[in-house]
C-alpha atoms as one frame of an Amber mdcrd trajectory, in Angstrom:
protein
  -0.141   0.023   0.033   1.546   3.503  -0.902   2.406   5.969   1.879  -0.650
   8.227   2.165   1.669  11.135   2.717   2.704  10.791  -0.798  -0.628  10.668
  -2.352  -1.982  13.484  -4.303  -4.694  15.632  -2.957  -7.715  14.882  -4.911
 -11.092  12.808  -4.378 -13.291  11.220  -6.940 -16.956  10.443  -6.812 -19.486
   9.333  -9.486 -22.671  11.492  -9.687 -24.039   9.579 -12.693 -25.582  10.856
 -15.880 -28.246  13.588 -15.601 -31.184  11.373 -16.268 -30.197   9.705 -12.876
 -29.867  12.803 -10.929 -33.540  12.581  -9.770 -33.267   9.556  -7.910 -30.930
  11.204  -5.450 -32.724  12.472  -2.269 -30.610  15.251  -0.563 -30.071  18.905
   0.721 -28.128  21.010   3.010 -30.355  19.991   6.038 -32.720  17.042   6.396
 -35.968  19.129   6.779 -35.237  20.916   3.504 -33.833  18.003   1.476 -35.820
  16.791  -1.534 -35.484  14.535  -4.662 -33.146  15.609  -7.160 -30.705  17.476
  -5.053 -27.089  16.508  -4.322 -24.654  18.544  -2.299 -21.472  17.394  -3.636
 -19.403  19.603  -1.030 -20.968  17.415   1.503 -19.576  14.410  -0.249 -16.139
  15.815  -1.018 -13.917  17.655   1.483 -14.228  21.059  -0.323 -12.577  24.124
   1.208 -13.455  27.018  -0.904 -16.232  26.022  -3.500 -19.482  24.590  -3.022
 -21.308  22.583  -5.540 -24.978  21.182  -6.083 -26.307  18.808  -8.753 -29.886
  19.499  -9.285 -32.720  17.969 -11.136 -36.545  19.119 -11.429 -39.164  17.285
 -13.359 -41.198  19.196 -16.059 -43.460  21.641 -14.180 -41.733  21.281 -10.866
 -40.457  24.654  -9.275 -38.255  25.406  -6.182 -41.233  26.735  -4.209 -39.284
  29.500  -2.493 -36.879  32.276  -3.149 -33.591  32.842  -1.600 -30.720  35.455
  -1.469 -27.202  35.212  -0.103 -25.381  37.944   1.771 -21.808  36.887   0.881
 -22.072  33.851  -1.314 -21.882  34.422  -5.068 -23.462  31.659  -7.245 -23.076
  30.276 -10.781 -25.864  28.234 -12.335 -24.688  25.986 -15.287 -27.851  24.458
 -17.002 -27.407  21.179 -18.822 -30.706  19.738 -19.877 -34.495  20.670 -20.170
 -35.824  24.024 -20.335 -36.881  26.436 -17.464 -36.870  29.718 -15.897 -35.113
  31.663 -13.222 -36.722  34.599 -11.216 -33.886  37.041 -10.581 -35.365  39.884
  -8.345 -37.989  41.385 -10.799 -36.820  39.535 -13.827 -37.592  35.979 -15.423
 -34.991  34.731 -17.362 -35.341  31.530 -19.560 -32.685  28.747 -19.251 -31.797
  25.679 -21.061 -28.876  23.531 -22.152 -25.892  25.852 -22.279 -27.242  28.732
 -20.204 -24.848  30.013 -17.428 -25.945  32.622 -14.977 -24.010  34.385 -12.350
 -25.915  35.633  -9.474 -24.613  38.220  -6.953 -24.942  38.853  -3.316 -28.280
  40.129  -2.274 -30.228  38.947  -5.612 -33.270  37.226  -4.825 -33.530  34.014
  -6.945 -35.786  30.918  -7.631 -36.294  28.506 -10.491 -38.695  26.113 -12.354
 -38.808  23.605 -15.016 -41.226  24.566 -17.686 -44.429  22.125 -18.032 -43.462
  21.481 -21.607 -39.766  20.877 -20.803 -38.580  17.992 -23.006 -37.070  16.216
 -19.843 -35.928  17.205 -16.403 -34.030  20.476 -16.015 -30.761  19.768 -14.692
 -28.112  22.164 -13.594 -24.773  22.761 -11.380 -25.014  25.479  -8.869 -21.478
  26.560  -8.065 -21.022  28.735  -4.841 -18.098  30.708  -3.600 -17.515  33.094
  -0.739 -14.143  34.663  -0.295 -11.521  36.815  -1.633 -12.004  38.096  -5.348
 -10.498  35.987  -7.925  -7.781  37.198 -10.077  -8.524  37.713 -13.803  -5.640
  35.529 -14.642  -4.889  32.846 -11.970  -1.609  34.032 -10.588  -1.128  31.083
  -8.380  -0.601  28.667 -11.490   2.768  27.716 -12.839   3.316  25.566 -16.007
   5.272  22.208 -15.454   6.807  21.491 -19.001   9.527  19.027 -18.024   7.123
  15.728 -17.222   5.625  13.976 -20.058   2.038  13.761 -20.700   0.515  10.566
 -19.020  -1.315   9.367 -22.187
């Protein structure tokens, strides 16, 4: 068995294809858990970024608004069609739509009744220092061959 102190710092889980996301029951706390929500940062030892994988069936909606005082969120929609309520606006969403939502903005979402299938998306949230425009903590490593 390899020495754990020499192992790389990464973890891997399988969340399955989007059509199976609805089968997962989860949430941030038990009394607000629901079908189709998976809090990946509860399953992985995340330090600075939070991620949920979400699925709503056609016609289903969140049923609540929420806003964050310090978290910034990025919603990346993968399948289905739906809408997000963002303060006084309603925005259409579907595969390939990405929406950044800042602090203090009220948000909610729904899958349209005629959506061709579940509305699935990742919600990525962060809370901390501003990100640099160019990641200045990265360094290229050019003297090691590619692994494939």
